[in-house]
Backbone as CSV, one residue per row, in Angstrom:
resi,resn,N_x,N_y,N_z,CA_x,CA_y,CA_z,C_x,C_y,C_z
1,MET,-8.878,8.162,-21.801,-8.984,6.922,-21.035,-10.409,6.773,-20.501
2,ASP,-11.004,5.597,-20.719,-12.349,5.335,-20.237,-12.325,5.220,-18.719
3,ALA,-13.141,6.037,-18.044,-13.132,6.052,-16.582,-13.788,4.821,-15.989
4,ALA,-14.746,4.249,-16.692,-15.557,3.186,-16.105,-14.837,1.839,-16.102
5,LEU,-14.953,1.142,-14.982,-14.497,-0.244,-14.918,-15.533,-1.134,-15.592
6,SER,-15.069,-2.196,-16.220,-15.985,-3.151,-16.825,-16.588,-4.047,-15.743
7,THR,-17.658,-4.732,-16.100,-18.267,-5.683,-15.165,-17.266,-6.759,-14.772
8,ALA,-16.452,-7.201,-15.727,-15.446,-8.227,-15.437,-14.415,-7.719,-14.434
9,GLN,-14.008,-6.465,-14.567,-13.040,-5.900,-13.631,-13.625,-5.778,-12.226
10,ILE,-14.866,-5.353,-12.140,-15.523,-5.251,-10.836,-15.651,-6.629,-10.206
11,ASP,-16.033,-7.615,-11.003,-16.147,-8.985,-10.497,-14.797,-9.502,-10.023
12,GLN,-13.733,-9.203,-10.773,-12.407,-9.662,-10.368,-12.021,-9.074,-9.020
13,PHE,-12.279,-7.786,-8.836,-11.931,-7.169,-7.559,-12.714,-7.804,-6.416
14,GLU,-13.999,-8.031,-6.631,-14.821,-8.586,-5.563,-14.394,-10.007,-5.201
15,VAL,-13.998,-10.794,-6.196,-13.624,-12.190,-5.949,-12.169,-12.317,-5.520
16,GLN,-11.263,-11.682,-6.253,-9.837,-11.826,-5.992,-9.321,-10.842,-4.939
17,GLY,-9.996,-9.714,-4.783,-9.582,-8.728,-3.791,-8.601,-7.697,-4.301
18,TYR,-8.272,-7.758,-5.587,-7.354,-6.768,-6.155,-7.615,-6.615,-7.649
19,LEU,-7.100,-5.528,-8.201,-7.257,-5.254,-9.623,-6.076,-4.422,-10.084
20,VAL,-5.429,-4.839,-11.165,-4.295,-4.109,-11.731,-4.787,-3.258,-12.897
21,LEU,-4.446,-1.977,-12.856,-4.792,-1.037,-13.925,-3.490,-0.576,-14.576
22,ARG,-3.262,-1.010,-15.795,-1.986,-0.754,-16.468,-1.911,0.679,-17.027
23,THR,-0.706,1.215,-17.000,-0.361,2.528,-17.590,-1.415,3.595,-17.297
24,MET,-1.800,3.690,-16.040,-2.828,4.660,-15.674,-2.256,6.060,-15.473
25,VAL,-0.987,6.139,-15.117,-0.355,7.428,-14.844,0.749,7.658,-15.870
26,THR,0.853,8.870,-16.382,1.799,9.176,-17.455,3.245,9.122,-16.971
27,PRO,4.184,8.845,-17.884,5.605,8.861,-17.508,6.042,10.194,-16.920
28,ALA,5.537,11.303,-17.451,5.936,12.620,-16.944,5.523,12.803,-15.489
29,THR,4.316,12.369,-15.151,3.849,12.479,-13.762,4.658,11.576,-12.846
30,CYS,4.948,10.373,-13.301,5.761,9.455,-12.493,7.153,10.029,-12.254
31,GLU,7.743,10.617,-13.266,9.073,11.215,-13.117,9.040,12.381,-12.137
32,GLN,7.985,13.180,-12.197,7.868,14.291,-11.250,7.761,13.770,-9.817
33,MET,6.945,12.753,-9.614,6.799,12.176,-8.278,8.117,11.603,-7.780
34,LEU,8.840,10.921,-8.663,10.142,10.367,-8.282,11.115,11.466,-7.883
35,ALA,11.108,12.551,-8.633,12.020,13.660,-8.337,11.698,14.286,-6.984
36,VAL,10.416,14.482,-6.702,10.015,15.051,-5.410,10.392,14.101,-4.280
37,ALA,10.118,12.811,-4.468,10.447,11.828,-3.434,11.947,11.778,-3.174
38,ALA,12.743,11.830,-4.240,14.199,11.799,-4.077,14.691,13.030,-3.325
39,HIS,14.136,14.188,-3.659,14.531,15.429,-2.974,14.162,15.380,-1.495
40,HIS,12.948,14.958,-1.193,12.506,14.895,0.200,13.299,13.854,0.988
41,SER,13.709,12.779,0.313,14.537,11.768,0.985,15.931,12.313,1.273
42,THR,16.527,12.952,0.285,17.874,13.508,0.454,17.905,14.557,1.560
43,GLU,16.862,15.379,1.613,16.794,16.446,2.617,16.184,15.970,3.931
44,ALA,15.761,14.703,3.973,15.142,14.124,5.182,13.998,14.995,5.696
45,ILE,13.092,15.344,4.787,11.958,16.196,5.139,10.896,15.361,5.851
46,ALA,10.628,15.696,7.101,9.671,14.960,7.926,8.236,15.175,7.413
47,PRO,7.331,14.239,7.778,7.522,13.057,8.625,8.063,11.869,7.833
48,ILE,8.957,11.121,8.468,9.620,9.981,7.834,9.561,8.774,8.766
49,GLU,9.346,7.609,8.182,9.486,6.347,8.908,10.735,5.651,8.381
50,TYR,11.653,5.329,9.278,12.885,4.641,8.910,12.730,3.139,9.143
51,GLU,13.543,2.357,8.454,13.508,0.908,8.656,13.747,0.549,10.121
52,VAL,14.629,1.282,10.772,14.935,0.994,12.171,13.725,1.241,13.068
53,ASP,12.819,2.124,12.668,11.617,2.400,13.457,10.682,1.200,13.481
54,VAL,10.613,0.488,12.365,9.723,-0.666,12.263,10.367,-1.899,12.879
55,GLY,11.662,-2.060,12.631,12.400,-3.149,13.257,12.088,-4.536,12.742
56,TYR,11.696,-4.657,11.471,11.477,-5.976,10.897,12.818,-6.707,10.780
57,PRO,12.792,-8.043,10.667,14.046,-8.795,10.543,14.924,-8.260,9.416
58,GLY,16.198,-8.022,9.724,17.140,-7.491,8.752,17.295,-5.991,8.801
59,ALA,16.464,-5.316,9.604,16.580,-3.859,9.727,17.813,-3.499,10.538
60,PRO,18.401,-2.336,10.306,19.533,-1.885,11.128,19.156,-1.880,12.607
61,ALA,20.127,-2.148,13.453,19.866,-2.281,14.887,19.550,-0.954,15.556
62,SER,20.079,0.141,15.025,19.856,1.457,15.623,20.069,2.528,14.563
63,PRO,19.636,3.765,14.831,19.871,4.846,13.866,21.348,5.108,13.611
64,HIS,22.202,4.674,14.526,23.636,4.920,14.395,24.374,3.757,13.729
65,ALA,23.660,2.659,13.484,24.272,1.503,12.835,24.373,1.741,11.330
66,LEU,25.141,0.894,10.645,25.257,0.977,9.197,23.865,0.828,8.583
67,GLY,23.464,1.778,7.752,22.130,1.752,7.153,21.032,2.256,8.068
68,GLY,21.400,2.819,9.209,20.419,3.226,10.207,19.495,4.351,9.788
69,ARG,19.842,5.071,8.739,18.983,6.154,8.242,18.282,5.760,6.945
70,THR,18.127,4.463,6.733,17.416,3.991,5.547,15.930,4.285,5.694
71,ILE,15.371,4.978,4.730,13.965,5.389,4.779,13.068,4.258,4.283
72,ARG,12.002,4.016,5.034,10.998,3.035,4.626,9.820,3.723,3.941
73,ARG,9.392,4.837,4.523,8.295,5.572,3.894,8.380,7.056,4.223
74,LEU,8.032,7.860,3.240,7.839,9.293,3.431,6.363,9.485,3.752
75,ARG,6.075,9.803,4.984,4.688,9.949,5.414,4.108,11.283,4.922
76,GLY,2.785,11.373,5.000,2.124,12.629,4.664,2.273,13.046,3.220
77,ALA,2.160,12.090,2.299,2.356,12.400,0.877,1.396,13.480,0.387
78,TYR,0.168,13.454,0.881,-0.853,14.393,0.406,-0.428,15.840,0.614
79,GLU,0.284,16.102,1.705,0.706,17.467,2.023,2.082,17.813,1.451
80,ARG,2.779,16.863,0.872,4.155,17.098,0.430,4.251,17.890,-0.868
81,HIS,3.337,17.628,-1.790,3.467,18.280,-3.103,2.147,18.169,-3.849
82,THR,1.928,19.124,-4.733,0.709,19.139,-5.540,0.553,17.869,-6.363
83,CYS,1.642,17.308,-6.854,1.539,16.123,-7.717,0.883,14.954,-6.984
84,PHE,1.130,14.835,-5.686,0.518,13.754,-4.914,-0.950,14.059,-4.608
85,ARG,-1.261,15.315,-4.322,-2.657,15.686,-4.079,-3.499,15.490,-5.336
86,GLU,-2.934,15.852,-6.477,-3.676,15.686,-7.726,-3.916,14.212,-8.029
87,TRP,-2.922,13.382,-7.747,-3.107,11.952,-7.974,-4.144,11.383,-7.011
88,ALA,-4.117,11.793,-5.757,-5.050,11.269,-4.756,-6.501,11.583,-5.105
89,SER,-6.717,12.669,-5.849,-8.080,13.060,-6.225,-8.319,12.940,-7.727
90,ASP,-7.514,12.141,-8.393,-7.638,11.957,-9.840,-9.073,11.564,-10.211
91,PRO,-9.712,12.275,-11.131,-11.125,12.015,-11.442,-11.402,10.604,-11.947
92,ILE,-10.506,10.067,-12.766,-10.724,8.718,-13.284,-10.607,7.697,-12.164
93,MET,-9.593,7.838,-11.327,-9.454,6.931,-10.196,-10.659,7.040,-9.268
94,ALA,-11.091,8.267,-9.001,-12.240,8.469,-8.116,-13.488,7.788,-8.670
95,ALA,-13.705,7.913,-9.976,-14.880,7.291,-10.595,-14.837,5.773,-10.456
96,ARG,-13.662,5.195,-10.605,-13.529,3.741,-10.496,-13.724,3.270,-9.059
97,LEU,-13.182,4.016,-8.121,-13.374,3.655,-6.716,-14.844,3.768,-6.320
98,LYS,-15.532,4.769,-6.840,-16.962,4.910,-6.549,-17.740,3.714,-7.088
99,GLN,-17.307,3.175,-8.226,-17.950,1.967,-8.740,-17.780,0.803,-7.770
100,LEU,-16.579,0.647,-7.236,-16.302,-0.483,-6.350,-17.009,-0.335,-5.012
101,PHE,-17.093,0.887,-4.508,-17.799,1.123,-3.246,-19.307,1.285,-3.449
102,ASN,-19.684,1.610,-4.687,-21.087,1.858,-5.026,-21.654,3.047,-4.259
103,GLU,-20.803,4.018,-3.963,-21.231,5.264,-3.326,-20.070,6.255,-3.360
104,ASP,-20.304,7.443,-2.834,-19.254,8.452,-2.773,-18.118,7.987,-1.871
105,ILE,-16.929,8.562,-2.088,-15.743,8.080,-1.377,-15.019,9.214,-0.663
106,CYS,-14.192,8.813,0.303,-13.315,9.732,1.024,-11.912,9.144,1.075
107,LEU,-10.937,10.022,1.061,-9.535,9.645,1.257,-9.215,9.774,2.740
108,THR,-8.668,8.727,3.348,-8.204,8.842,4.724,-6.718,9.186,4.716
109,LEU,-6.334,10.119,5.554,-4.925,10.495,5.646,-4.233,9.766,6.787
110,ALA,-4.902,8.749,7.334,-4.308,7.937,8.401,-3.461,6.820,7.799
111,HIS,-2.260,6.677,8.267,-1.282,5.632,7.932,-0.842,5.638,6.475
112,HIS,-1.616,5.034,5.553,-1.261,5.181,4.139,-1.362,6.678,3.868
113,ASN,-1.160,7.111,2.680,-0.903,8.535,2.441,0.602,8.708,2.573
114,CYS,1.313,7.912,1.763,2.771,7.901,1.891,3.430,7.523,0.574
115,ILE,4.737,7.775,0.525,5.587,7.283,-0.556,6.422,6.164,0.040
116,MET,6.180,4.947,-0.424,6.914,3.784,0.068,8.220,3.640,-0.708
117,THR,9.314,3.450,0.009,10.593,3.182,-0.646,11.150,1.868,-0.125
118,LYS,11.752,1.109,-1.008,12.442,-0.115,-0.587,13.860,-0.046,-1.139
119,HIS,14.810,0.069,-0.227,16.201,0.266,-0.599,16.937,-1.070,-0.723
120,PRO,17.908,-1.149,-1.632,18.807,-2.302,-1.634,19.546,-2.381,-0.296
121,ASP,19.915,-3.551,0.096,20.715,-3.811,1.305,19.913,-3.711,2.597
122,TYR,19.274,-2.566,2.862,18.661,-2.374,4.176,17.137,-2.275,4.141
123,GLY,16.540,-2.375,2.982,15.083,-2.423,2.905,14.609,-3.809,3.302
124,THR,13.705,-3.897,4.267,13.334,-5.193,4.826,12.156,-5.830,4.094
125,ALA,12.060,-7.152,4.247,10.905,-7.890,3.753,9.732,-7.678,4.705
126,THR,8.528,-7.823,4.181,7.314,-7.704,4.984,6.526,-8.992,4.840
127,GLY,6.165,-9.610,5.968,5.427,-10.867,5.950,3.975,-10.685,5.534
128,TRP,3.249,-11.800,5.495,1.859,-11.791,5.049,0.980,-11.106,6.086
129,HIS,0.322,-10.023,5.669,-0.500,-9.237,6.586,-1.643,-8.577,5.827
130,ARG,-2.592,-8.028,6.597,-3.720,-7.277,6.038,-3.603,-5.829,6.493
131,ASP,-3.846,-4.893,5.599,-3.687,-3.483,5.957,-4.776,-2.958,6.876
132,ILE,-5.891,-3.675,6.986,-6.971,-3.188,7.844,-6.505,-3.029,9.285
133,ARG,-5.416,-3.666,9.659,-4.892,-3.529,11.022,-4.473,-2.088,11.324
134,TYR,-4.267,-1.291,10.281,-3.811,0.083,10.483,-4.947,1.058,10.805
135,TRP,-6.194,0.646,10.593,-7.318,1.575,10.712,-8.406,1.044,11.629
136,SER,-9.272,1.954,12.059,-10.441,1.598,12.876,-11.658,2.303,12.282
137,PHE,-12.381,1.576,11.444,-13.582,2.107,10.807,-14.786,1.247,11.183
138,LYS,-15.969,1.794,10.979,-17.190,1.063,11.322,-17.242,-0.275,10.599
139,ARG,-16.802,-0.273,9.352,-16.718,-1.514,8.580,-15.279,-1.692,8.099
140,PRO,-14.738,-2.907,8.187,-13.350,-3.139,7.752,-13.254,-3.258,6.238
141,ASP,-13.599,-2.185,5.565,-13.794,-2.237,4.118,-13.224,-0.981,3.481
142,LEU,-11.900,-0.947,3.318,-11.223,0.153,2.641,-10.565,-0.383,1.375
143,ILE,-10.198,0.510,0.488,-9.468,0.122,-0.719,-8.181,0.928,-0.780
144,CYS,-7.077,0.222,-0.978,-5.766,0.852,-1.098,-5.410,0.994,-2.575
145,THR,-4.773,2.103,-2.909,-4.259,2.296,-4.268,-2.738,2.351,-4.202
146,TRP,-2.101,1.549,-5.027,-0.636,1.435,-5.046,-0.156,1.807,-6.443
147,LEU,0.524,2.929,-6.555,1.050,3.405,-7.839,2.538,3.108,-7.922
148,ALA,2.921,2.284,-8.889,4.337,1.971,-9.096,4.997,3.107,-9.870
149,LEU,6.115,3.602,-9.350,6.866,4.647,-10.049,8.059,4.077,-10.807
150,GLY,8.135,2.777,-10.869,9.184,2.079,-11.600,8.817,0.614,-11.691
151,HIS,9.704,-0.178,-12.262,9.462,-1.610,-12.403,9.425,-2.262,-11.025
152,GLU,8.432,-3.110,-10.786,8.318,-3.839,-9.526,8.112,-5.319,-9.828
153,ASN,8.925,-6.151,-9.191,8.798,-7.598,-9.355,9.386,-8.293,-8.129
154,GLY,9.539,-9.603,-8.210,10.072,-10.338,-7.078,11.507,-9.983,-6.753
155,MET,12.271,-9.561,-7.746,13.679,-9.241,-7.526,13.850,-8.018,-6.628
156,ASN,12.995,-7.026,-6.784,13.181,-5.801,-6.000,12.133,-5.601,-4.904
157,GLY,11.504,-6.695,-4.496,10.582,-6.615,-3.368,9.191,-6.155,-3.724
158,GLY,8.706,-6.551,-4.903,7.362,-6.181,-5.327,6.287,-6.913,-4.544
159,LEU,5.059,-6.442,-4.690,3.924,-6.990,-3.952,3.606,-8.423,-4.342
160,LYS,3.188,-9.200,-3.336,2.614,-10.527,-3.539,1.249,-10.543,-2.854
161,PHE,0.267,-11.167,-3.495,-1.077,-11.270,-2.937,-1.480,-12.734,-2.785
162,ILE,-2.356,-12.996,-1.818,-3.072,-14.269,-1.748,-4.476,-13.980,-2.268
163,PRO,-4.750,-14.300,-3.545,-6.035,-13.934,-4.142,-7.213,-14.493,-3.343
164,GLY,-8.216,-13.648,-3.142,-9.419,-14.070,-2.444,-9.306,-14.131,-0.936
165,SER,-8.144,-13.803,-0.398,-7.947,-13.953,1.052,-8.731,-12.932,1.867
166,HIS,-9.231,-11.871,1.217,-10.067,-10.905,1.944,-11.405,-11.506,2.340
167,ARG,-11.749,-12.655,1.735,-13.007,-13.333,2.046,-12.803,-14.551,2.940
168,MET,-11.582,-14.867,3.249,-11.290,-16.065,4.039,-11.499,-15.817,5.528
169,HIS,-11.952,-16.863,6.218,-12.074,-16.796,7.675,-10.751,-17.259,8.275
170,ILE,-10.088,-16.360,8.954,-8.788,-16.654,9.550,-8.951,-16.755,11.061
171,MET,-8.488,-17.851,11.639,-8.577,-18.049,13.080,-7.503,-17.230,13.791
172,PRO,-7.785,-16.750,14.999,-6.788,-15.971,15.750,-5.461,-16.701,15.917
173,ALA,-5.496,-18.023,16.047,-4.266,-18.792,16.253,-3.364,-18.779,15.027
174,GLN,-3.902,-18.394,13.871,-3.093,-18.331,12.655,-2.261,-17.055,12.579
175,LEU,-2.537,-16.106,13.470,-1.903,-14.794,13.427,-1.009,-14.570,14.634
176,ASP,0.054,-13.774,14.432,0.891,-13.408,15.570,0.339,-12.139,16.215
177,THR,1.053,-11.596,17.164,0.556,-10.438,17.911,0.459,-9.178,17.058
178,LEU,1.148,-9.144,15.918,1.095,-7.996,15.012,0.151,-8.233,13.838
179,ASP,-0.624,-9.340,13.899,-1.619,-9.672,12.878,-0.994,-10.168,11.578
180,PHE,0.227,-10.706,11.654,0.855,-11.363,10.513,0.504,-12.848,10.544
181,LEU,0.353,-13.460,9.379,0.177,-14.907,9.317,1.441,-15.591,9.827
182,ARG,1.267,-16.518,10.751,2.416,-17.188,11.368,2.969,-18.276,10.444
183,PRO,4.252,-18.253,10.122,4.830,-19.280,9.245,4.916,-20.656,9.895
184,ASP,4.785,-20.728,11.224,4.892,-22.013,11.916,3.554,-22.737,12.027
185,VAL,2.482,-22.160,11.513,1.161,-22.779,11.562,0.921,-23.544,10.265
186,VAL,0.595,-24.827,10.393,0.459,-25.701,9.226,-0.579,-25.165,8.243
187,GLU,-1.724,-24.701,8.769,-2.790,-24.210,7.893,-2.330,-23.039,7.033
188,ASN,-1.391,-22.282,7.531,-0.929,-21.113,6.773,-0.057,-21.487,5.589
189,GLN,0.575,-22.650,5.635,1.443,-23.049,4.531,0.663,-23.154,3.225
190,ALA,-0.570,-23.659,3.323,-1.404,-23.760,2.121,-1.750,-22.379,1.580
191,LEU,-1.906,-21.405,2.479,-2.166,-20.033,2.043,-0.939,-19.441,1.364
192,PHE,0.229,-19.664,1.962,1.461,-19.138,1.374,1.670,-19.686,-0.035
193,ASP,1.291,-20.952,-0.232,1.464,-21.584,-1.543,0.597,-20.925,-2.617
194,GLN,-0.454,-20.235,-2.186,-1.336,-19.555,-3.134,-0.836,-18.153,-3.491
195,GLY,0.241,-17.717,-2.849,0.752,-16.366,-3.074,1.106,-16.110,-4.529
196,LEU,0.701,-14.971,-5.034,0.919,-14.596,-6.434,1.797,-13.351,-6.494
197,GLN,2.924,-13.449,-7.197,3.836,-12.317,-7.357,3.353,-11.406,-8.477
198,LEU,3.206,-10.124,-8.186,2.832,-9.159,-9.216,4.069,-8.611,-9.910
199,GLU,3.895,-8.245,-11.158,4.936,-7.523,-11.885,4.302,-6.250,-12.434
200,LEU,4.863,-5.120,-12.042,4.315,-3.825,-12.417,5.359,-3.001,-13.144
201,GLN,4.877,-2.106,-13.996,5.734,-1.133,-14.655,5.367,0.262,-14.145
202,SER,6.231,1.210,-14.406,5.964,2.584,-14.003,4.622,3.055,-14.561
203,GLY,3.786,3.616,-13.696,2.471,4.088,-14.108,1.349,3.106,-13.886
204,ASP,1.684,1.845,-13.570,0.659,0.854,-13.248,0.126,1.104,-11.841
205,VAL,-1.150,0.812,-11.648,-1.807,1.006,-10.355,-2.477,-0.300,-9.938
206,VAL,-2.341,-0.637,-8.672,-3.036,-1.790,-8.106,-4.044,-1.292,-7.084
207,LEU,-5.282,-1.723,-7.221,-6.294,-1.505,-6.195,-6.407,-2.800,-5.405
208,PHE,-6.352,-2.721,-4.077,-6.549,-3.949,-3.304,-7.321,-3.679,-2.022
209,HIS,-8.110,-4.672,-1.650,-8.974,-4.577,-0.477,-8.127,-4.585,0.787
210,SER,-8.562,-3.825,1.776,-7.787,-3.713,3.016,-7.723,-5.019,3.796
211,GLY,-8.567,-5.984,3.447,-8.526,-7.280,4.113,-7.743,-8.331,3.355
212,LEU,-7.116,-7.960,2.232,-6.374,-8.916,1.411,-4.980,-9.127,1.985
213,PHE,-4.606,-10.383,2.176,-3.255,-10.668,2.664,-2.240,-10.421,1.551
214,HIS,-1.183,-9.713,1.903,-0.118,-9.433,0.943,1.220,-9.393,1.670
215,ALA,2.275,-9.498,0.900,3.635,-9.529,1.444,4.580,-8.963,0.396
216,ALA,5.830,-8.787,0.782,6.855,-8.295,-0.148,8.222,-8.709,0.363
217,GLY,9.097,-9.122,-0.549,10.442,-9.536,-0.170,11.402,-8.358,-0.104
218,ARG,12.680,-8.670,0.018,13.725,-7.648,0.047,14.033,-7.173,-1.369
219,ASN,14.730,-6.081,-1.465,15.134,-5.517,-2.750,16.548,-5.993,-3.071
220,ALA,16.633,-6.954,-3.993,17.930,-7.508,-4.371,18.520,-6.809,-5.593
221,SER,17.877,-5.740,-6.054,18.417,-4.973,-7.175,19.365,-3.905,-6.629
222,ASN,19.827,-3.029,-7.506,20.692,-1.927,-7.058,20.002,-0.571,-7.205
223,VAL,18.656,-0.605,-7.304,17.869,0.618,-7.496,16.780,0.687,-6.429
224,ILE,16.562,1.858,-5.868,15.495,2.049,-4.886,14.142,1.883,-5.572
225,LYS,13.277,1.085,-4.979,11.911,0.918,-5.489,11.016,1.938,-4.790
226,THR,10.198,2.652,-5.570,9.378,3.729,-5.013,7.934,3.590,-5.488
227,SER,6.999,3.718,-4.556,5.570,3.591,-4.858,4.795,4.621,-4.045
228,VAL,3.652,5.035,-4.570,2.784,5.990,-3.871,1.519,5.253,-3.436
229,VAL,1.183,5.378,-2.154,0.095,4.579,-1.592,-0.918,5.476,-0.877
230,PHE,-2.180,5.318,-1.251,-3.283,6.004,-0.572,-4.357,4.981,-0.218
231,ALA,-5.290,5.374,0.648,-6.390,4.487,1.035,-7.689,5.278,1.095
232,TYR,-8.767,4.614,0.691,-10.069,5.264,0.569,-11.138,4.438,1.278
233,HIS,-12.193,5.123,1.688,-13.324,4.430,2.303,-14.621,5.032,1.786
234,ALA,-15.698,4.277,1.908,-17.005,4.785,1.515,-17.397,5.937,2.428
235,ALA,-18.108,6.903,1.871,-18.509,8.071,2.661,-19.371,7.676,3.853
236,SER,-20.126,6.590,3.725,-20.995,6.134,4.817,-20.245,5.348,5.884
237,ASN,-18.983,5.034,5.626,-18.184,4.198,6.535,-17.171,5.072,7.267
238,GLY,-17.601,5.705,8.328,-16.735,6.623,9.045,-15.817,5.935,10.031
239,PRO,-14.779,6.636,10.489,-13.874,6.085,11.496,-14.555,5.985,12.855
240,ILE,-14.091,5.054,13.675,-14.633,4.876,15.024,-14.141,6.019,15.905
241,PRO,-15.044,6.717,16.587,-14.643,7.856,17.424,-13.587,7.465,18.457
242,GLY,-12.647,8.383,18.671,-11.624,8.164,19.672,-10.412,7.393,19.198
243,THR,-10.404,6.947,17.932,-9.273,6.193,17.388,-8.371,7.113,16.571
244,LYS,-7.187,6.600,16.217,-6.272,7.364,15.376,-6.899,7.674,14.018
245,SER,-7.720,6.742,13.540,-8.385,6.968,12.252,-9.321,8.166,12.322
246,ALA,-9.951,8.369,13.484,-10.866,9.498,13.655,-10.117,10.810,13.823
247,ILE,-8.934,10.738,14.433,-8.134,11.945,14.642,-7.582,12.468,13.321
248,SER,-7.199,11.545,12.438,-6.631,11.939,11.149,-7.706,12.526,10.236
249,ARG,-7.283,13.408,9.378,-8.217,14.089,8.477,-8.689,13.162,7.367
250,THR,-9.909,13.357,6.936,-10.420,12.693,5.744,-10.745,13.758,4.702
251,VAL,-10.645,13.368,3.441,-10.877,14.298,2.336,-11.959,13.714,1.442
252,ALA,-13.059,14.421,1.280,-14.103,13.983,0.360,-13.583,14.117,-1.065
253,ILE,-13.722,13.061,-1.840,-13.211,13.042,-3.212,-14.386,13.129,-4.179
């Protein structure tokens, strides 16, 4: 596999804010990751974020309610198994990220660094938001990598992007207190209309800018959707001292 991104791919990422890389990870590796994730979910190996912890609309009311132990994400993927560490430092992925950052890169273990699961019935939808809200860096310029471990589309709550939204100027009044785009604001309706549904297969990878607005619906299928998510920053772009991003470990790639 050629490690280098083409000029067209780099331009697409800069303009659209995301880039899909098809069949980047082998079926055998995806199956291994799925098996590890299933085992850790069954055994409830911490750290875990449950749907009830986030409390998005449609989430179970309490841990004791029906579906109250539905897992949203297995945190700390990097430390869970060698297969995740190897993927996080994959040489081809690292080379491509270095092209986009135009310098050396680091993996942040803050927030992303997880296995995302979306369950039928109790897996909640996520409104339009930007991931940069999760971090505090000198520059709001990180890149997230999303590895699909199975088919992802609108039916099972796959990713939707607003292309180019990482470059848009968004007024504070357009956002709610959690930094989600407010559906009751007229200006936001035009943004929602630009939303693009992605369709991914197992082994496909999406790179997207931390300032890109994205969303995902509920899982209306009968199969758990599973994805591996990491985030990277330029080596020159360190976390702001005293923040959670600074407390969490970074890994030079």
